[in-house]
C-alpha positions in Angstrom: 0.1 -10.5 6.1 -2.9 -9.0 4.1 -0.7 -6.1 3.0 2.0 -8.4 1.8 -0.4 -10.5 -0.1 -1.9 -7.4 -1.8 1.6 -6.1 -2.6 2.7 -9.4 -4.2 -0.5 -9.8 -6.2 -0.5 -6.2 -7.5 3.2 -6.3 -8.4 3.1 -9.7 -10.1 -0.2 -9.0 -12.0 1.1 -5.6 -13.1 4.5 -7.0 -14.4 2.9 -10.0 -16.2 0.3 -7.7 -17.9 2.9 -5.2 -18.9 5.0 -8.0 -20.4 2.0 -9.4 -22.3 1.2 -5.9 -23.6 4.7 -5.3 -24.9 4.9 -8.8 -26.4 1.5 -8.6 -28.1 0.6 -5.0 -28.9 2.1 -2.5 -31.3 2.6 1.0 -29.8 -0.3 3.3 -30.5 -2.3 0.7 -32.4 -5.5 -0.1 -30.4 -6.9 -3.6 -30.1 -10.6 -3.3 -29.6 -11.9 -5.3 -26.6 -15.3 -3.7 -26.1 -16.1 -1.5 -29.1 -16.9 2.0 -28.2 -15.6 1.6 -24.7 -12.4 -0.3 -24.1 -9.2 -0.9 -26.1 -5.8 -2.4 -25.3 -3.4 0.3 -26.5 0.4 0.1 -25.8 1.6 3.5 -24.6 5.1 4.4 -23.3 4.4 7.0 -20.6 7.3 9.2 -19.7 5.2 11.3 -17.3 3.1 10.6 -14.2 0.0 8.6 -13.7 -2.4 8.9 -16.7 0.2 10.7 -18.7 0.3 13.8 -16.5 3.5 15.9 -16.5 5.3 14.3 -19.4 9.1 14.4 -19.3 9.2 14.7 -15.5 10.3 11.1 -14.9 13.0 12.1 -12.4 10.3 13.8 -10.2 8.2 10.6 -10.3 11.2 8.4 -9.4 11.9 10.5 -6.3 8.2 10.7 -5.5 7.9 6.9 -5.8 10.9 6.4 -3.6 9.5 8.8 -0.9 6.1 7.0 -1.0 7.7 3.6 -0.7 9.9 4.9 2.2 7.0 6.4 4.1 5.0 3.2 3.8 7.9 1.1 5.0 8.7 3.5 7.9 5.0 3.6 8.9 4.6 -0.2 8.6 3.9 -0.8 12.4 1.3 1.9 12.5 -0.4 0.6 9.4 -0.3 -2.9 10.7 -1.9 -1.8 14.0 -4.8 -0.2 12.2 -6.1 -3.4 10.8 -6.3 -5.6 7.8 -8.0 -3.1 5.5 -5.3 -0.5 6.1 -2.7 -3.2 5.4 -4.4 -4.0 2.1 -4.5 -0.3 1.2 -0.7 0.0 1.9 -0.1 -3.2 -0.1 -2.0 -1.9 -3.1 -0.2 1.5 -3.0 3.2 -0.2 -2.5 2.7 -2.8 -5.2 1.7 -0.1 -7.7 4.5 2.3 -6.8 7.2 -0.5 -7.0 5.7 -1.8 -10.3 5.9 1.6 -12.0 9.2 2.4 -10.4 10.7 -0.8 -11.8 9.4 0.3 -15.3 11.1 3.7 -14.9 14.4 2.2 -13.9 14.3 -0.6 -16.5 12.7 1.2 -19.5 13.0 4.9 -18.7 9.2 5.0 -19.1 6.0 3.3 -17.7 4.2 0.8 -19.8 0.5 1.7 -20.1 -2.1 -0.3 -22.0 -5.6 0.1 -20.6 -7.6 2.5 -22.8 -11.1 3.4 -21.8 -13.2 5.8 -23.9 -16.7 7.0 -24.9 -17.0 8.1 -28.5 -13.9 10.2 -29.2 -13.3 11.0 -25.5 -10.5 8.9 -24.1 -9.3 8.6 -20.6 -5.5 8.6 -20.6 -4.1 5.0 -20.9 -3.0 3.5 -17.6 -2.0 0.1 -16.1 -2.6 -2.2 -13.2 -0.1 -0.4 -11.0 -1.9 3.0 -11.5 -5.3 1.3 -10.7 -3.9 -0.2 -7.5 -2.5 3.1 -6.3 -5.8 4.9 -7.0 -7.9 2.2 -5.4 -5.5 2.0 -2.4 -5.5 5.8 -1.8 -9.3 6.0 -2.4 -10.1 3.2 0.0 -7.7 4.7 2.6 -9.6 8.0 2.4 -12.9 6.3 2.7 -11.8 4.3 5.7 -10.4 7.3 7.4 -13.5 9.4 6.8 -15.6 6.5 8.1 -13.7 6.6 11.3 -11.9 3.3 10.6 -8.6 4.9 11.2 -8.6 4.4 14.9 -6.5 1.6 16.4 -8.7 -0.9 18.1 -7.8 -1.4 21.8 -9.1 -4.2 24.1 -12.2 -3.1 25.9 -12.7 -3.4 29.6 -15.0 -6.1 31.0 -18.5 -4.9 31.9 -18.4 -3.3 35.3 -14.6 -3.1 35.5 -13.0 0.4 35.9 -11.4 1.7 32.7 -7.9 0.3 32.1 -8.3 -2.8 34.3 -9.1 -5.2 31.4 -11.2 -8.2 32.3 -10.0 -8.4 35.9 -8.2 -11.7 35.4 -4.7 -10.3 35.5 
């Protein structure tokens, strides 16, 4: 359930924010939010996350479909690993579906979050990109912390391994 909630929240927030960006921003004309640090700037991204590999939209459509397919095929495994793994999968899936919908509907991804220091700008991105990065990053941290093992019921104290609590 946690993964489904994460998916719905990311997907809906991403789509609403993209709609607002297109409705209220002119392409390439920054709207300063925090001067010297953060603008809202509408960018039509025909490449991958953060503008990487421009013009390779077909590759990213296939990659998105593969990621979505793997997450759906591995659903039972992810579910068994616990709530945090479900949330990670929901974040990744919500972001992948949000950007995939853009690619199908507009032939590009709508980016609008523009962070910078001085003249150094991080490439514009969106909520979906953020969710994918947070989901993957958290998945790596959980796996490195040993949280990737499925929890199994423990035996009752004094019971031989595999006999449970002795009530059965």
